C-alpha positions as MATLAB code, in Angstrom:
seq = 'MKKIILSAASLAVAAVASVSVAPTTSEAVPAFARQTGAACLNCHFQTIPRLAQMGREFRMGGFRDVSQDLIEDDHLSLPAFFNASLLMKARVTFTGGDVTKGSAVRRNDGATNGVQWPDESALLFGGRFSEKAGGFQEWDVISGSMLGGKFAYVNELDNGFIAAAIGTSDALGAPSIFNDPSNAISRNLRGIQNRAVALNGGILHGAATAVGVYGYMADSVYFAAGLLVPDGGFAAGNNGIEIPNSPYLRAAYITQLGDFDAIVGAWYSSVEEPNPQAADKARAVGASAPAGDVQAGLDFQLQGDMGDMSIGFYMPVVLGGISYNGGMSYTGAMPYVNIGLTQAAGVRLGVDYATSDVADDITKLIVGGWYDLAQNIVLDAEFASISTTANAVGGLDTSSTDLTVMLEYAY';
ca = [
      -3.762  -12.045  -18.982;
      -7.177  -10.422  -18.884;
      -7.985  -11.409  -15.335;
      -4.729   -9.936  -14.092;
      -5.257   -6.717  -16.036;
      -8.684   -6.322  -14.494;
      -7.218   -7.183  -11.137;
      -5.332   -3.937  -11.096;
      -8.611   -2.247  -10.336;
      -8.682   -4.175   -7.112;
      -6.299   -1.555   -5.870;
      -7.627    1.281   -7.894;
      -8.846    3.379   -5.023;
      -7.916    1.128   -2.159;
      -6.955    2.848    1.053;
      -5.624    1.122    4.094;
      -7.997   -0.187    6.712;
      -8.019    2.811    8.970;
      -7.690    2.598   12.723;
      -9.156    4.909   15.315;
      -6.135    4.810   17.623;
      -3.055    4.849   15.394;
      -1.985    6.006   11.931;
      -1.909    3.670    8.991;
      -0.669    3.841    5.445;
      -2.385    3.065    2.191;
      -1.218    0.657   -0.412;
      -3.337    1.377   -3.407;
      -3.940    4.375   -5.554;
      -6.512    5.546   -8.132;
      -3.521    5.714  -10.462;
      -3.814    1.931  -10.752;
      -7.238    2.453  -12.333;
      -5.578    4.755  -14.828;
      -2.815    2.221  -15.370;
      -5.289   -0.559  -16.154;
      -8.374    1.255  -17.450;
     -10.600   -0.812  -15.154;
     -13.206    0.254  -12.606;
     -12.383   -0.028   -8.921;
     -15.118   -2.441   -7.896;
     -14.184   -4.968  -10.560;
     -11.638   -6.265   -8.093;
     -12.662   -4.986   -4.682;
     -14.978   -7.079   -2.573;
     -17.932   -4.969   -1.333;
     -15.926   -1.761   -0.915;
     -12.392   -0.490   -0.641;
     -10.019   -1.683    0.689;
     -10.964   -5.392    0.780;
      -9.724   -7.355   -2.216;
     -11.380  -10.018   -4.328;
      -9.474  -12.619   -6.350;
      -8.386  -10.322   -9.141;
      -7.227   -7.688   -6.694;
      -5.006   -9.964   -4.690;
      -3.473  -11.421   -7.878;
      -2.546   -7.939   -9.044;
      -1.075   -7.143   -5.632;
       0.894  -10.391   -5.393;
       2.129   -9.865   -8.958;
       3.842   -6.638   -7.946;
       1.422   -4.069   -9.465;
       2.879   -4.698  -12.944;
      -0.112   -5.323  -15.226;
      -1.226   -2.535  -17.523;
      -3.672   -1.772  -20.315;
      -2.231    1.609  -21.302;
       0.546    2.156  -23.787;
       4.057    1.194  -22.716;
       7.437    2.684  -23.448;
       9.475   -0.374  -24.410;
      13.021   -1.112  -25.512;
      15.725   -3.596  -24.590;
      15.383   -4.152  -20.830;
      12.780   -1.379  -20.640;
       9.019   -1.590  -20.162;
       7.385    1.435  -18.503;
       3.880    2.911  -18.450;
       3.652    6.029  -20.581;
       2.404    8.056  -17.620;
       3.712    8.470  -14.079;
       1.260    6.853  -11.636;
       0.550    9.119   -8.688;
      -2.465    9.819   -6.491;
      -3.469   11.782   -3.433;
      -5.269   10.232   -0.460;
      -7.056   12.289    2.198;
      -9.188   11.418    5.219;
     -11.426   13.411    7.518;
     -12.204   11.824   10.891;
     -14.463   12.695   13.799;
     -13.912   10.667   16.975;
     -15.783   10.511   20.277;
     -14.372    8.468   23.156;
     -15.316    8.231   26.799;
     -16.220    5.910   29.648;
     -16.044    5.004   33.320;
     -13.450    3.357   35.524;
     -15.000    0.809   37.874;
     -13.689   -1.235   40.795;
     -16.166   -3.145   42.863;
     -19.049   -0.788   43.665;
     -16.989    2.368   43.061;
     -17.448    4.284   39.805;
     -15.227    7.142   38.706;
     -15.362    9.196   35.544;
     -12.552    8.454   33.109;
     -10.632   11.733   32.804;
      -9.088   10.445   29.607;
     -12.360   10.760   27.669;
     -11.699   12.668   24.457;
     -13.230   13.667   21.179;
     -11.841   15.480   18.210;
     -11.752   16.252   14.526;
      -8.873   15.163   12.310;
      -8.472   16.713    8.878;
      -6.485   16.196    6.819;
      -5.892   12.841    8.471;
      -3.314   10.499    6.971;
      -2.904   12.700    3.923;
      -0.509   10.930    1.602;
       1.045   11.121   -1.819;
       0.978    7.632   -3.288;
       2.736    6.393   -6.378;
       3.831    3.116   -7.869;
       2.996    0.354  -10.287;
       5.036   -1.213  -13.051;
       8.788   -0.556  -12.947;
       9.673   -3.059  -15.635;
       8.372   -6.292  -17.159;
       9.364   -8.207  -14.023;
       9.417   -5.504  -11.343;
       6.911   -3.331   -9.569;
       6.551   -1.424   -6.347;
       4.923    1.269   -4.320;
       5.877    4.376   -2.316;
       3.959    6.520    0.170;
       4.905    9.986    1.386;
       3.294   12.059    4.117;
       2.016   15.259    2.515;
       2.377   17.329    5.706;
       5.819   16.253    6.984;
       7.355   15.192    3.696;
       8.527   11.911    5.266;
       8.503    8.616    3.417;
       6.041    6.434    5.316;
       6.695    3.265    3.408;
       7.898    1.694    0.232;
       8.468   -1.700   -1.319;
       9.921   -3.356   -4.385;
       9.236   -6.800   -5.847;
      11.113   -8.605   -8.631;
       8.903  -11.364  -10.005;
      10.018  -14.491  -11.838;
       7.245  -16.355  -13.659;
       7.142  -20.168  -13.339;
       5.095  -22.831  -15.122;
       2.522  -22.969  -12.313;
       2.931  -19.599  -10.633;
       5.700  -17.209   -9.704;
       8.303  -16.457   -7.048;
       9.318  -12.915   -6.121;
      12.147  -11.274   -4.226;
      10.893   -8.402   -2.075;
      12.276   -5.637    0.116;
      10.382   -2.869    1.867;
       9.611   -0.791    4.922;
       6.407    0.497    6.502;
       5.548    2.666    9.485;
       2.312    0.806   10.256;
       1.559   -2.162    8.012;
       4.083   -4.808    9.025;
       5.446   -7.727    7.031;
       2.195   -8.720    5.213;
       2.306   -5.501    3.230;
       5.953   -5.893    2.229;
       5.340   -9.443    0.993;
       2.030   -8.509   -0.736;
      -0.040  -10.892    1.384;
      -3.399  -11.968   -0.122;
      -5.458  -12.175    3.099;
      -7.963   -9.493    4.050;
      -7.930  -10.948    7.578;
      -4.363  -10.060    8.606;
      -3.232   -7.407    6.100;
      -3.997   -4.244    8.003;
      -4.434   -2.119    4.901;
      -6.973   -4.563    3.424;
      -9.236   -5.309    6.397;
     -11.720   -2.470    6.111;
     -12.326   -2.191    9.843;
     -11.516    0.867   11.942;
     -10.417   -0.747   15.217;
      -7.024   -2.416   15.224;
      -6.963   -5.922   16.683;
      -5.206   -5.648   20.062;
      -3.414   -9.001   19.808;
      -2.080   -8.182   16.321;
      -0.598   -4.874   17.394;
       3.150   -5.067   17.701;
       5.189   -4.528   14.576;
       5.176   -7.910   12.887;
       1.718   -7.621   11.359;
       0.257   -4.259   12.361;
       3.081   -1.868   13.090;
       6.382   -0.519   11.847;
       8.467   -3.133   10.069;
      11.289   -3.509    7.578;
      11.745   -6.828    5.773;
      13.598   -8.583    2.989;
      12.911  -12.044    1.558;
      10.942  -14.016   -0.993;
       7.297  -14.856   -1.540;
       5.459  -16.934   -4.092;
       2.115  -18.046   -5.456;
       1.705  -21.545   -6.875;
      -1.057  -23.469   -8.690;
      -3.611  -20.690   -8.090;
      -3.897  -21.890   -4.502;
      -0.722  -21.661   -2.371;
       0.894  -18.455   -1.125;
       4.091  -18.455    0.921;
       6.618  -15.955    2.242;
       9.964  -16.325    4.012;
      12.315  -13.578    5.059;
      13.925  -11.511    7.765;
      12.312   -8.532    9.467;
      12.802   -5.978   12.205;
       9.936   -4.072   13.899;
      11.319   -0.720   12.826;
      10.194    1.093    9.704;
       9.161    4.188    7.874;
      10.968    7.506    8.080;
       8.480    9.598   10.024;
       9.287   11.478   13.243;
      12.915   12.083   12.258;
      13.792    8.413   11.827;
      16.871    8.646    9.615;
      17.797    4.972    9.471;
      16.435    1.467    9.661;
      17.927   -1.435   11.579;
      19.101   -4.477    9.633;
      16.368   -7.164    9.537;
      17.447  -10.019   11.795;
      14.322  -11.962   12.814;
      12.637  -14.740   10.810;
       9.223  -14.313    9.244;
       7.389  -17.331    7.824;
       3.958  -17.316    6.231;
       1.781  -19.771    4.289;
      -1.818  -19.598    3.065;
      -4.113  -21.872    1.076;
      -6.610  -20.223   -1.265;
      -9.627  -22.122   -2.574;
     -13.323  -21.956   -3.440;
     -16.013  -23.348   -1.137;
     -19.094  -23.327   -3.319;
     -19.673  -19.690   -4.241;
     -17.353  -18.466   -1.496;
     -13.733  -17.426   -1.795;
     -11.775  -18.958    1.119;
      -8.301  -18.467    2.586;
      -6.767  -20.233    5.564;
      -3.246  -19.305    6.635;
      -0.622  -19.271    9.357;
       2.351  -17.090   10.271;
       5.347  -17.247   12.608;
       8.069  -14.872   13.703;
      10.622  -14.797   16.499;
      11.929  -11.379   17.458;
      14.990  -11.503   19.714;
      16.340   -7.955   19.609;
      14.320   -5.633   17.408;
      16.720   -2.757   18.065;
      20.297   -3.981   18.593;
      21.702   -0.487   19.118;
      19.190    0.243   21.860;
      20.014   -3.112   23.429;
      23.718   -2.310   23.455;
      23.090    1.072   25.067;
      20.866   -0.531   27.679;
      23.529   -3.099   28.581;
      26.160   -0.365   28.842;
      24.271    1.320   31.660;
      23.193   -1.914   33.315;
      19.583   -1.679   32.197;
      17.479   -4.431   30.707;
      17.727   -4.867   26.966;
      14.529   -4.692   24.905;
      12.654   -7.954   25.284;
      11.977  -10.374   22.473;
       9.301  -12.979   21.999;
       7.483  -15.173   19.507;
       4.349  -14.373   17.572;
       2.405  -17.076   15.757;
      -1.146  -17.328   14.586;
      -3.806  -18.441   12.139;
      -6.131  -16.498    9.868;
      -9.383  -17.330    8.097;
     -11.272  -15.617    5.285;
     -14.581  -16.474    3.634;
     -16.298  -14.074    1.248;
     -18.920  -14.358   -1.446;
     -22.517  -13.689   -2.457;
     -25.631  -15.028   -0.769;
     -28.733  -14.088   -2.698;
     -28.799  -10.327   -3.171;
     -26.282   -9.758   -0.362;
     -22.523  -10.211   -0.115;
     -20.913  -11.608    3.018;
     -17.312  -11.477    4.143;
     -16.113  -13.272    7.283;
     -12.579  -12.768    8.618;
     -10.782  -13.941   11.744;
      -7.139  -13.611   12.792;
      -6.163  -15.779   15.796;
      -2.958  -14.956   17.690;
      -1.582  -18.063   19.407;
       1.607  -16.468   20.708;
       1.887  -12.787   21.456;
       4.916  -10.557   21.094;
       6.454   -8.153   23.584;
       9.297   -5.740   22.913;
      10.389   -2.196   23.771;
       8.106   -2.187   26.785;
       5.075   -3.493   24.902;
       2.689   -6.133   26.189;
       2.236   -9.662   24.907;
      -1.297  -10.750   24.014;
      -3.061  -13.747   22.572;
      -6.571  -13.513   21.224;
      -8.864  -13.419   18.207;
     -10.867  -10.894   16.216;
     -13.760  -12.448   14.250;
     -15.824   -9.977   12.253;
     -18.313  -10.055    9.409;
     -19.127   -7.517    6.703;
     -22.575   -7.725    5.121;
     -23.091   -5.883    1.855;
     -26.748   -4.863    1.736;
     -26.410   -3.135   -1.644;
     -23.535   -2.579   -4.060;
     -22.714    0.665   -2.270;
     -23.624    0.087    1.395;
     -23.217   -2.454    4.159;
     -22.796   -3.128    7.859;
     -20.165   -4.892    9.987;
     -20.170   -6.713   13.309;
     -17.128   -7.892   15.226;
     -15.577   -8.978   18.509;
     -11.979   -8.336   19.512;
     -10.705  -10.341   22.478;
      -7.155  -10.189   23.817;
      -5.701  -11.684   26.997;
      -2.309  -11.518   28.667;
      -0.605  -12.844   31.784;
       0.934   -9.455   32.532;
      -1.544   -6.988   31.040;
      -5.291   -6.390   31.210;
      -7.749   -8.551   29.306;
      -9.562   -6.502   26.654;
     -12.893   -7.167   24.923;
     -14.307   -4.950   22.189;
     -17.779   -5.272   20.709;
     -17.816   -3.552   17.320;
     -20.644   -2.433   15.040;
     -20.273   -0.261   11.976;
     -21.182    0.398    8.395;
     -20.121    2.065    5.177;
     -21.565    3.878    2.207;
     -19.731    4.492   -1.065;
     -20.467    8.014   -2.268;
     -18.404    6.971   -5.279;
     -16.009    4.113   -5.912;
     -13.174    6.317   -4.656;
     -15.111    8.128   -1.897;
     -16.194    6.207    1.204;
     -18.172    7.287    4.272;
     -17.550    4.919    7.205;
     -18.858    4.841   10.787;
     -17.835    2.439   13.541;
     -18.758    2.123   17.212;
     -16.865    0.036   19.769;
     -17.798   -0.801   23.360;
     -14.587   -1.667   25.193;
     -14.296   -3.571   28.495;
     -11.007   -4.093   30.309;
     -10.489   -6.588   33.122;
      -7.487   -5.810   35.308;
      -5.101   -8.679   35.994;
      -2.728   -6.773   38.261;
      -3.372   -6.674   42.017;
      -5.125   -3.423   42.828;
      -5.801   -2.692   39.165;
      -9.002   -1.095   37.943;
     -11.514   -2.592   35.556;
     -12.541   -0.099   32.885;
     -15.258    0.427   30.338;
     -15.284    2.896   27.493;
     -16.782    3.650   24.095;
     -15.259    4.749   20.832;
     -17.174    6.210   17.880;
     -15.345    7.081   14.659;
     -16.919    8.649   11.590;
     -14.594    8.876    8.601;
     -14.702   10.296    5.093;
     -11.976    8.884    2.875;
     -11.323   10.066   -0.641;
      -8.591    9.472   -3.175;
      -7.800   10.928   -6.584;
];
């Protein structure tokens, strides 16, 4: 299928949506451009990492489509070349602010700035494993740890396909493992530096291991169902992964609204005990076991061309927050818009609002922009003004700023 072959370029140089406060992983490599012989921006929308239609179809299809020669025999269908790439990032961050309470103002001693290079350096490889199987692996170049990996076995149907999937990630959550199509909730596809506060927590934007099925029907319906645990990756000496024991359900409808590509979706998960061994140890000494909770939400995507510009609007909405291992539970939303001024440059605007009964309310105002030095080299800058309203008695309201300038390049 020509459109699927071209769609491989959607991931050709894609790097994960980077975050100024926590590490992420990437899920696309320039090797996919070599695998398919297609240019990166054929299937990216505006810039890496956001995906257009062809890109998400390649991703959902398990990275299997090729244009290069194959080595084929009975029950064998492999690319002639091993697909591997190297991703590197250089980051400069400046943070600072004041702590305020009433008329009193005190300097925030936690103000920091710094240079990170190489930041999130990773060896990435994957693609077609067989006619029906594909996957992806990511290894930290510095520590040698496997940060994430996934495998999908895809069965074609008359009006779509259904796939069995298993995977783990140190920062991307269940959407990555089930090859989710939405740029709004897939952390490695969003193309925004600041992580949404309400999404942070392991199900969507954090460590996760999952097993289950997902499918794509009639060019319009995506679904996923499986079990997960908010524990993943093998960094920091993590030698094992807990058995997934919490449900994950996801559905999305994909359509066209005029010249705009639209997705509306919903997700649900209920995490009771993300770490059973830790819970058992806690009970043995009379301490509280790690808490569990429910996370549910909606997501919206609208992207397309308007005259000479391209516009992408995205908004995840968290209706039920999740709290575990001492974390806080938030609800909130993060609407943001990316405006492509030229084929290589654009700006973004966004608002991140999160509220909690037990934690501070947080509001971020975000402005940023990007410039593609090449299709696999991106210069990105993002500024956030952050206001925190204390809910606890005697707590302090805070205000701070966060500026991140990043150079990301992949080969």
